[in-house]
C-alpha positions in Angstrom: 0.0 -0.1 -0.3 1.2 3.5 -1.3 2.3 6.2 1.6 -0.1 9.1 1.0 2.7 11.5 1.9 4.8 10.6 -0.9 1.5 10.4 -3.4 0.7 13.8 -2.6 4.1 14.9 -2.6 4.3 13.5 -6.5 1.2 15.4 -7.2 3.3 18.4 -6.3 4.9 20.7 -9.1 8.7 19.9 -10.1 9.7 23.5 -11.7 9.8 27.1 -10.2 7.4 28.1 -13.2 5.0 26.0 -11.8 5.4 26.9 -8.3 5.1 30.6 -9.3 1.9 30.1 -11.2 0.3 28.0 -8.3 1.4 31.2 -6.0 0.0 33.5 -7.9 -3.3 31.5 -8.1 -3.8 30.5 -4.5 -2.7 34.2 -3.6 -5.1 35.8 -6.2 -8.1 33.4 -4.6 -6.9 34.7 -1.3 -6.6 38.3 -1.9 -9.9 37.8 -4.3 -12.2 36.0 -1.6 -11.0 38.2 1.4 -11.8 41.7 -0.3 -14.9 39.9 -1.1 -15.7 39.3 2.1 -14.6 41.9 3.8 -16.5 44.5 1.0 -19.7 41.9 1.8 -19.9 42.0 5.3 -19.6 45.6 5.2 -22.1 45.9 2.8 -24.1 43.4 4.9 -23.8 44.9 8.4 -25.1 48.5 6.8 -28.1 46.5 5.1 -28.7 45.2 8.4 -28.2 48.3 10.0 -30.6 50.0 7.5 -33.4 47.4 7.9 -33.3 47.5 11.4 -33.2 51.1 11.6 -36.6 50.8 9.3 -38.4 49.0 11.4 -37.5 51.3 14.4 -38.7 54.4 12.3 -42.1 52.1 11.6 -42.3 52.0 15.4 -41.1 55.5 15.7 -44.3 56.4 13.2 -47.0 54.1 14.9 -45.8 55.6 18.0 -45.9 59.4 17.0 -49.7 58.9 15.5 -50.8 57.1 18.5 -49.6 59.9 20.6 -51.0 62.5 18.5 -54.3 60.6 17.8 -54.5 60.5 21.5 -53.3 64.2 22.5 -56.0 65.3 19.8 -58.7 63.4 22.3 -57.4 64.5 24.9 -57.9 67.9 23.8 -61.2 67.3 22.5 -62.8 66.0 26.0 -61.0 68.7 27.3 -62.7 71.4 25.3 -65.9 69.7 26.0 -66.0 69.8 29.6 -65.4 73.9 29.4 -69.0 74.0 27.2 -71.9 75.9 29.1 -74.4 73.6 27.4 -73.4 70.6 29.4 -73.8 72.4 32.8 -76.7 71.4 35.4 -78.1 74.3 34.7 -79.3 73.5 31.4 -82.4 71.3 30.6 -81.4 67.6 30.6 -82.7 66.9 27.0 -80.6 69.9 25.9 -77.6 68.1 27.3 -77.9 64.6 26.0 -78.5 66.5 22.7 -75.0 67.9 22.6 -73.8 64.7 23.9 -74.9 62.5 20.6 -74.4 65.6 18.0 -70.4 64.8 19.4 -70.4 61.1 19.5 -72.1 61.2 15.7 -69.6 63.6 14.8 -66.6 62.1 16.5 -67.1 58.2 15.6 -63.9 57.1 18.2 -66.3 57.7 20.9 -68.5 54.8 22.2 -69.5 56.5 25.1 -69.8 60.4 26.7 -71.3 61.2 29.7 -71.2 63.7 32.5 -71.6 62.4 36.0 -72.3 64.6 39.5 -69.9 64.7 42.1 -71.8 62.0 43.9 -71.3 59.8 40.7 -74.3 59.4 39.3 -74.4 59.7 35.7 -76.9 62.4 35.2 -76.8 62.5 30.8 -75.3 60.4 28.5 -74.5 59.9 24.7 -77.6 58.0 23.7 -78.7 58.1 27.1 -76.5 54.9 28.0 -76.0 54.3 31.8 -77.7 57.6 33.1 -78.6 57.3 36.6 -75.8 54.6 36.9 -73.0 55.0 39.7 -69.7 55.5 38.8 -68.4 56.8 41.7 -65.9 53.8 41.7 -64.7 53.8 38.1 -61.3 54.9 38.1 -61.9 57.4 35.0 -63.9 59.3 37.4 -62.0 59.2 40.2 -58.7 60.0 38.5 -60.4 63.0 37.0 -61.2 64.8 40.2 -57.0 64.0 41.0 -56.2 65.6 38.2 -54.9 62.2 36.1 -57.3 62.4 32.7 -56.4 59.6 30.5 -56.9 56.2 31.8 -55.0 53.0 30.0 -56.6 50.6 27.5 -59.7 48.5 29.9 -62.4 46.0 28.9 -65.7 46.9 28.8 -67.4 46.6 32.0 -71.0 48.1 32.5 -70.8 48.9 28.9 -70.8 45.3 27.3 -74.6 44.7 27.6 -75.4 47.8 26.0 -72.8 48.3 23.2 -73.4 46.1 19.5 -72.1 42.7 19.6 -68.5 42.3 18.0 -66.0 39.8 16.7 -63.5 41.1 19.1 -64.1 42.2 23.0 -65.2 45.8 23.2 -62.1 47.9 25.1 -61.4 51.6 25.9 -59.1 53.9 26.8 -60.8 56.9 29.1 -60.5 60.4 29.0 -62.0 62.6 31.4 -62.3 66.3 33.0 -63.7 67.7 35.7 -66.8 69.8 34.9 -66.1 73.7 36.0 -68.8 76.2 36.1 -68.3 80.3 35.6 -67.6 80.7 39.3 -64.5 77.9 39.1 -66.4 75.1 41.0 -66.3 71.7 40.1 -69.7 70.5 39.4 -69.1 67.3 38.4 -67.3 65.2 35.6 -67.1 64.7 31.5 -66.2 61.0 30.6 -65.6 59.4 27.3 -64.3 56.0 26.8 -62.6 56.0 23.6 -63.0 52.9 21.3 -60.0 50.8 21.3 -60.7 50.4 17.6 -59.1 53.7 17.1 -55.4 52.6 17.8 -55.9 49.6 15.4 -57.2 52.2 12.6 -53.7 54.3 13.8 -51.6 50.9 13.5 -53.2 49.8 9.7 -52.3 53.3 8.1 -48.7 53.1 9.1 -48.3 49.2 8.6 -50.4 48.5 6.0 -48.3 48.7 2.9 -45.3 47.3 4.7 -46.8 44.1 6.5 -48.1 42.7 3.2 -44.7 43.3 1.4 -42.3 42.6 4.4 -44.4 40.3 6.8 -44.0 42.5 9.5 -46.2 43.1 12.5 -46.6 45.7 15.3 -47.4 45.7 18.5 -48.5 48.2 20.9 -47.5 47.3 24.5 -48.5 49.2 27.8 -46.3 50.3 30.9 -46.7 46.7 32.6 -45.8 44.9 29.1 -49.5 43.8 28.7 -50.0 43.9 24.7 -53.2 45.7 24.0 -52.8 45.4 20.4 -50.6 42.9 18.5 -50.9 39.2 16.4 -52.9 36.8 18.4 -50.2 34.9 19.8 -49.3 37.2 21.6 -52.3 39.5 21.9 -53.2 39.9 26.0 -50.1 38.4 27.5 -47.5 40.0 29.6 -44.0 40.4 27.4 -40.5 40.4 29.1 -38.1 41.4 26.4 -34.6 42.8 26.2 -36.6 45.2 23.3 -39.3 46.5 26.1 -36.0 47.0 28.6 -34.0 49.2 26.1 -37.2 51.0 24.9 -37.7 51.9 28.7 -33.9 52.7 29.1 -33.2 55.0 26.1 -34.9 58.0 24.6 -35.6 57.9 20.9 -35.9 54.8 18.9 -34.1 51.7 18.5 -33.5 47.7 17.2 -32.6 44.7 18.6 -32.5 40.8 17.3 -34.0 38.8 20.3 -35.9 35.0 20.9 -39.6 35.6 21.8 -41.6 33.1 23.9 -42.6 31.1 20.6 -39.0 30.4 20.2 -38.5 32.1 17.0 -35.9 35.2 16.8 -37.2 38.1 15.6 -35.8 41.9 14.1 -37.9 44.3 16.5 -37.7 48.0 16.1 -38.8 50.0 19.3 -40.5 53.0 20.2 -41.3 54.4 23.8 -44.5 56.8 23.8 -43.9 59.9 25.6 -46.8 61.7 25.5 -47.6 64.9 23.2 -47.6 68.5 23.9 -49.6 68.8 27.3 -50.8 65.2 27.1 -48.6 63.3 29.2 -48.9 59.8 27.8 -49.7 56.0 29.1 -46.0 54.9 28.2 -46.9 52.8 25.3 -44.1 50.9 23.6 -45.1 50.3 20.0 -42.6 46.9 18.7 -42.4 46.3 15.1 -41.3 42.5 14.5 -40.1 41.1 11.3 -38.8 37.1 11.4 -35.1 37.4 11.2 -34.9 35.2 8.3 -37.6 37.3 6.7 -35.7 40.3 7.8 -32.3 39.6 6.3 -33.0 37.7 3.0 -31.6 40.9 1.3 -28.3 40.2 3.1 -27.9 36.9 2.4 -28.8 37.3 -1.3 -26.2 40.3 -1.4 -23.8 37.7 0.2 -24.6 35.1 -2.5 -24.1 38.1 -5.0 -20.8 38.3 -3.4 -19.6 35.2 -2.9 -20.0 34.4 -6.9 -18.6 37.8 -7.4 -15.3 36.4 -5.8 -15.3 33.0 -7.1 -15.5 34.4 -10.6 -12.7 37.4 -10.0 -10.6 34.8 -8.4 -10.7 32.4 -11.1 -9.9 35.2 -13.8 -6.9 36.3 -11.5 -5.5 32.6 -11.7 -5.7 32.0 -15.0 -3.9 35.6 -15.5 -1.3 35.0 -13.0 -0.7 31.5 -14.1 0.2 33.2 -17.5 2.3 35.8 -16.0 4.3 33.6 -13.9 5.1 31.5 -17.0 6.5 34.8 -18.6 8.4 35.1 -15.3 10.7 32.1 -15.2 11.1 31.5 -18.6 14.6 32.9 -18.0 15.1 30.9 -15.6 14.3 27.5 -17.3 16.6 28.4 -19.9 19.1 28.3 -17.1 18.1 25.5 -15.6 18.6 23.8 -18.8 21.7 24.9 -19.4 22.8 23.6 -15.8 21.2 20.1 -16.3 23.7 19.9 -19.5 26.8 20.9 -17.4 25.9 18.5 -14.9 25.9 15.8 -17.7 29.4 16.7 -19.0 28.6 19.2 -21.3 30.6 22.4 -21.9 27.9 25.1 -21.9 28.3 28.8 -22.3 25.5 30.1 -20.9 23.9 33.7 -23.5 23.1 36.1 -21.1 20.5 38.4 -23.1 21.0 42.6 -22.3 17.1 43.1 -22.1 16.5 40.3 -19.5 16.4 40.4 -15.5 19.2 41.7 -13.6 19.0 38.5 -11.5 19.3 36.4 -14.1 22.2 37.9 -16.0 24.1 37.9 -12.7 22.9 34.1 -12.1 24.3 33.7 -15.8 27.6 35.1 -15.6 28.6 33.7 -12.2 27.7 30.2 -13.7 29.5 30.7 -16.7 32.6 31.9 -14.2 32.1 28.8 -12.4 32.3 26.5 -15.4 35.5 27.9 -16.6 36.7 27.7 -13.0 35.5 23.8 -12.6 37.6 22.9 -15.7 40.5 24.6 -14.1 40.0 22.5 -11.4 39.5 19.6 -13.1 43.1 20.0 -15.1 44.5 20.9 -11.5 42.7 17.4 -10.2 44.2 15.4 -13.0 47.9 17.2 -12.1 47.4 16.2 -8.7 46.5 12.7 -8.8 49.6 11.9 -10.5 51.2 12.9 -7.3 49.0 12.0 -5.1 50.5 8.4 -4.0 54.0 10.0 -3.5 52.5 12.8 -1.2 50.4 10.4 1.1 53.3 8.3 1.5 55.5 11.0 2.8 52.6 11.9 4.9 52.4 8.9 6.5 55.9 8.8 7.3 55.7 11.8 8.8 52.8 11.2 10.9 54.3 7.8 12.1 57.9 9.5 13.4 55.4 12.2 15.3 53.5 9.0 17.1 56.4 7.3 17.9 58.2 11.0 19.5 54.6 11.0 21.3 54.4 7.7 22.6 58.0 8.0 23.7 57.3 11.2 25.7 54.7 9.0 27.5 56.7 6.4 28.3 59.3 8.9 29.6 56.7 10.7 32.0 55.1 7.4 32.9 58.7 6.1 33.9 59.2 9.6 35.7 56.4 9.3 37.8 56.8 5.4 38.8 60.0 6.2 40.0 59.5 9.6 41.8 59.6 8.7 45.7 56.7 10.6 46.1 53.5 8.9 45.5 51.5 10.1 42.6 47.8 9.8 42.4 45.5 11.2 39.3 42.2 12.3 39.7 39.3 13.3 37.2 36.8 16.4 37.2 34.3 14.2 39.0 37.0 12.8 42.2 37.6 9.6 40.7 41.5 8.1 40.4 42.8 8.0 36.9 46.5 7.2 37.7 48.3 5.9 41.0 52.0 4.9 40.6 53.8 2.7 42.9 55.2 5.0 45.3 51.3 5.4 46.1 51.1 1.4 46.6 53.9 1.3 49.2 52.3 4.3 51.4 48.7 3.8 50.9 48.7 0.0 50.8 46.2 -0.1 47.8 47.3 -1.6 44.1 46.9 0.4 41.2 43.9 -2.1 39.9 42.2 -1.7 42.9 42.7 2.1 43.3 42.1 3.3 39.8 38.2 4.1 39.5 37.5 4.7 42.8 36.3 7.8 44.7 39.8 9.3 46.2 38.0 10.7 49.0 36.0 7.6 49.8 39.2 5.8 49.7 42.5 7.6 51.3 40.4 10.3 53.2 39.2 9.9 57.0 35.5 10.4 57.4 35.3 13.6 58.9 37.4 15.2 56.1 34.7 13.6 53.0 32.4 15.7 53.1 34.6 19.1 53.1 35.9 17.1 50.4 33.5 17.1 47.9 32.1 20.4 48.7 35.5 22.1 47.8 35.6 19.9 44.2 32.1 20.9 43.6 33.1 24.8 44.4 35.6 24.3 41.9 33.9 22.9 38.9 31.2 26.0 39.7 33.7 28.7 40.0 37.0 27.3 38.8 38.6 28.6 42.0 40.7 25.8 44.6 42.9 28.1 46.8 45.2 25.0 47.5 46.1 24.9 43.9 49.6 24.8 43.5 50.2 25.2 47.6 52.4 22.5 49.1 49.8 21.6 52.4 49.7 19.3 55.3 47.0 16.7 55.2 45.7 13.1 57.1 45.8 10.0 54.8 44.3 6.8 55.6 46.0 3.6 54.7 44.7 0.1 53.5 45.3 -0.9 57.1 43.6 2.1 58.7 46.0 4.1 59.9 46.1 7.9 59.6 49.5 9.1 58.6 50.1 12.8 58.1 51.5 14.0 54.4 52.4 16.9 52.4 50.4 17.3 49.3 50.9 19.4 46.0 47.7 19.9 43.8 48.0 21.0 40.2 45.8 20.9 37.2 47.0 19.3 33.9 45.7 18.6 30.3 43.2 20.6 28.7 39.4 20.9 27.7 37.9 17.4 28.4 41.0 15.8 29.2 41.5 18.1 32.2 42.6 16.5 35.7 44.2 17.1 39.0 48.0 15.8 39.5 48.7 15.4 43.1 52.0 14.7 44.5 52.3 13.2 48.5 54.8 13.1 50.5 54.5 11.0 53.9 55.9 13.4 56.6 55.0 11.1 59.5 59.2 11.0 60.7 59.2 14.6 60.5 56.1 14.9 62.4 57.1 12.3 65.1 60.4 14.5 65.2 58.9 17.6 65.6 56.7 16.2 68.7 60.0 15.0 70.4 61.5 18.4 70.2 58.1 20.1 71.7 58.1 17.4 74.4 62.2 18.0 75.0 61.4 21.8 74.7 58.3 21.7 77.1 60.2 19.4 79.8 63.4 21.5 79.3 60.9 24.7 80.0 59.0 23.5 82.6 62.1 22.3 84.4 63.9 25.6 84.1 60.6 27.7 85.3 60.7 26.4 88.9 64.5 27.6 89.6 64.3 30.3 87.0 61.4 31.8 89.5 63.2 31.2 92.6 66.2 33.4 91.5 64.2 36.1 89.9 62.3 36.4 93.3 65.8 36.6 95.4 67.2 38.9 92.7 63.9 41.1 93.4 64.4 41.0 96.7 68.4 42.1 96.9 67.1 45.0 94.3 64.7 46.2 96.9 67.2 46.2 99.9 65.8 43.3 101.5 69.6 42.1 102.6 70.6 45.8 103.4 71.9 48.6 101.0 74.2 47.3 98.7 77.5 49.0 97.2 76.8 50.6 94.1 79.0 48.2 92.4 76.9 45.5 93.3 73.6 47.2 93.2 74.2 47.5 89.2 74.8 43.7 89.1 72.0 42.9 90.8 69.7 44.8 88.8 71.4 43.7 85.4 70.9 40.1 86.8 67.2 40.8 87.7 66.0 42.4 84.5 67.6 39.1 82.8 66.3 36.8 84.7 62.7 38.4 84.6 63.0 38.0 80.7 64.2 34.3 81.0 61.3 33.5 83.0 59.1 35.3 80.5 60.7 33.7 78.3 60.2 30.2 79.4 56.2 31.2 80.2 55.9 31.6 76.4 57.5 29.0 75.1 55.1 27.0 77.8 52.4 28.3 76.3 53.4 28.0 72.6 53.6 24.6 73.5 50.6 24.0 75.2 48.6 25.8 72.4 50.2 23.7 69.4 49.3 20.4 71.4 45.9 21.6 72.0 46.7 21.3 75.6 45.6 24.7 76.8 42.4 24.8 78.6 39.9 27.5 78.0 37.2 28.2 80.6 34.7 30.1 78.8 31.9 32.5 80.3 30.0 35.3 79.6 31.5 38.2 80.7 31.3 42.0 79.8 34.0 43.6 77.1 34.6 47.0 78.9 35.6 46.1 82.7 38.2 43.5 81.0 39.5 46.3 79.1 39.3 48.9 82.1 41.1 46.0 84.4 44.1 45.3 81.7 44.5 49.2 81.7 44.8 49.5 85.7 47.1 47.0 85.5 49.4 48.6 83.2 49.2 51.9 84.9 51.9 51.6 87.1 54.3 50.3 83.7 53.1 53.5 81.7 53.3 55.6 84.4 57.3 54.4 85.0 57.8 55.0 81.3 55.7 58.2 81.3 53.2 57.3 79.3 49.2 58.4 79.4 47.0 55.3 79.5 43.5 55.7 78.7 40.3 53.2 78.3 37.2 54.6 76.1 33.8 52.8 75.5 32.1 54.4 72.4 28.4 55.0 72.5 26.3 51.1 73.2 29.6 49.3 74.0 29.0 49.5 77.4 26.3 46.7 77.5 28.4 44.6 75.3 29.1 40.7 76.1 31.2 38.3 74.7 32.1 34.6 75.5 35.8 34.3 76.5 38.0 32.8 79.0 38.7 36.2 80.9 42.3 35.2 82.5 42.9 34.3 78.3 41.5 37.4 77.2 42.9 39.7 79.8 46.7 38.2 78.9 46.4 39.1 75.3 45.0 42.4 76.3 48.0 42.6 78.7 50.6 42.3 76.2 49.1 44.8 73.6 49.3 47.1 76.0 52.6 46.3 77.1 53.9 46.6 73.3 52.4 49.8 73.0 53.7 51.3 76.0 57.4 50.0 75.1 57.4 51.1 71.8 56.0 54.9 72.7 58.1 57.4 73.4 57.7 59.4 76.9 54.9 62.5 77.0 52.7 60.2 74.7 49.0 58.3 75.4 48.0 55.0 74.3 44.2 54.5 74.0 42.1 51.5 74.4 39.2 52.2 72.8 36.1 49.3 73.1 33.0 49.5 70.5 30.0 47.0 69.4 29.8 46.9 65.4 26.6 44.5 64.4 27.2 41.1 66.3 30.5 42.0 66.9 32.7 43.7 69.9 35.8 45.2 68.9 38.6 46.7 71.3 41.1 48.7 69.5 44.7 49.6 71.6 46.3 52.8 70.0 50.2 54.1 70.5 51.9 57.0 69.1 55.1 55.5 68.5 57.2 55.1 65.5 55.0 52.6 63.6 55.9 49.2 62.6 58.3 49.1 59.5 56.9 48.2 56.1 59.0 45.1 55.6 58.3 43.7 59.2 54.9 43.7 59.1 54.2 40.8 57.3 56.1 38.9 59.6 54.6 40.2 63.1 52.6 37.2 64.1 55.7 35.1 63.3 57.2 32.8 66.0 60.7 35.1 67.5 59.9 37.6 64.8 61.5 40.9 66.0 62.2 44.3 63.6 65.4 45.1 63.2 65.3 48.7 64.1 67.7 49.8 67.1 64.3 50.9 68.9 63.1 47.3 69.0 67.1 45.7 69.9 66.8 48.3 73.0 63.3 47.5 74.0 64.1 43.8 74.0 61.1 41.0 74.0 60.9 37.3 73.3 59.5 37.8 69.7 56.7 35.4 71.1 54.1 37.5 72.2 52.0 38.3 69.3 51.9 35.2 67.9 50.3 34.1 71.2 47.9 36.6 71.0 47.1 35.5 67.7 46.4 32.0 68.5 44.2 32.9 71.5 42.1 35.2 69.5 41.5 32.6 67.2 40.9 29.6 69.7 37.5 32.4 71.2 36.5 32.9 67.6 37.4 36.1 66.9 40.1 37.9 64.5 43.3 40.1 65.1 45.1 42.2 62.8 46.7 45.7 63.0 47.0 49.4 60.9 50.3 51.2 61.1 52.1 54.3 59.6 55.4 55.0 60.0 56.3 57.6 62.4 52.4 58.1 63.5 51.6 55.5 65.5 50.3 51.6 65.5 46.5 50.3 66.2 45.9 46.6 67.1 42.4 45.4 67.0 41.0 42.5 68.6 37.2 41.2 67.1 34.8 39.2 68.9 31.4 37.9 68.5 28.9 38.9 70.8 27.5 36.4 73.6 23.7 36.0 72.3 
């Protein structure tokens, strides 16, 4: 069974001319149909509007005739009520004759009568209802209240007295009070206007149009009851959008709506609003026509428009097809020449001067391509003659290059394999790529076992694995890793579960997707053991020296203070030198012991939440004597809000830090200068600053300020003395407390050391 899509494609044209002809045809059809549809739609809308306005105009004319007719009756009855011949002082026969004459002249009045104030009919045309009590009739009561027109109603008293007719008798009441020459109301003149009058008005307007266009008129009262209309709605109450629209707007209008019979009608409407002094009864005139009948001209217009569009589309399609063939003829000639070239013919295309610019350009281009192709064919033939020789030469060159690459790879592999340090290659996912024999010897896993494993899961203690994975993820995201190219100390796990300290250098190697980490690892277990033994020796020696040195220092201090009596000047000078040297030696031993405890993690920190300002004030107070001996003014200042700053620290250790900073500031300040301690709170951290007015720290020494045994080379520094361990101890203590320490210095102006600690919650 053939593929429908392939069958459809076979039906499509192949040539550009056919495609262009098809495009012209389709475009002509589409444009013609669109223009025809737009014009037909606009014309249809205009015709529909005209038809709707026509029905609205009929409703307006009918309503106007009704209102004018009622105005005439209203005015007639009003004038009759002023005639003196109807007064009670006239004979009844004369009064009756007057009413008879009026009724015979104005045939619309089915009844005319005069009732006294007691409601009894005194006289009436043809004597109908004389003596009848009408005091309860609406027209009688309304006339006395100033309402002179009543809406349509069925005959109540007159139905039995008037001649029979196919439709029930219905009237419109018009009544005015009768006033004598003295302005006194004597009675009411009432008239029942036959509703046949309204039908005559409707026929006078609609007679010609109703037969021709099947148009129906309805008169609806203010409550929506049909007073006059087709039998299917006569006497019924309607609730239609057209009635609501007529009540809501002034003037006429039209709507398309569905009626109770289920049919859709085009309805023109007009609500009566009286005429002159006649106030009107709120009648609405509806003129309806079945939608199909009303818009029959619109359908015919659409049919004519569609037919004209089809004819025009066919005509334009034929013209477009011929024009397309004419336009594409030069392109067909070029295509024929191209097919001949593909078959191997050397064809020169003749370019006519009067043709299209694009065709001329294409012809010149094809001629140039043919000439170029001929030249290339000849060059290719020449090349083929020497191709085998060139291929052989290139093959030998590639073999030599490949041999060099293999030799380099073997040399690099040999270097890595014979290196004393362990080498591990790691890809960007953290998996092991390479593992030399030194790594096997150091860590215990063979190359076959290690390659392909995650490096952090294999050789790192469990407490470091999460941090290692996070650092790798950070590198893949940002391309940054702080340990790249640095020699760092780490702890690795061997196959038998031992943890060994190592020095590692991590670098990047390779390019692109072949990028990997190269790690050289050196076991420093022996060095760490030597350092441990050295630290133990120093600690032991320092501890053993502290007790005799303390005794010697105390004895020398007593001698210097004169406890053994007045010493000769020469002996006192020697004792003072010995006392100062022993003090320095005691401090050196104390600092060495503190460093040893800090390095070993054996220094105990008894932390508690303390206010910072009293700690600073106590440290300043403790140094006042020393500052006074040096001629230095010492002060402590708190910034606003710093009084309540509390920190979680070991008070003794923090006092040791502050005392050391104050001692250094006093030591390197000249007599007459000031050393200031300043406490402030910044956000969630507290800051303590110690500022002096000394010579400042030399630029060359600033990088080594916190190193152990570091001292500036200046003469002043040498004169003041010191172990060079104090600031290193301060830095270690502050960092153990979770804070930070740094300084600002300007030579010749002074130095400020800052200690920042987190505020306690």
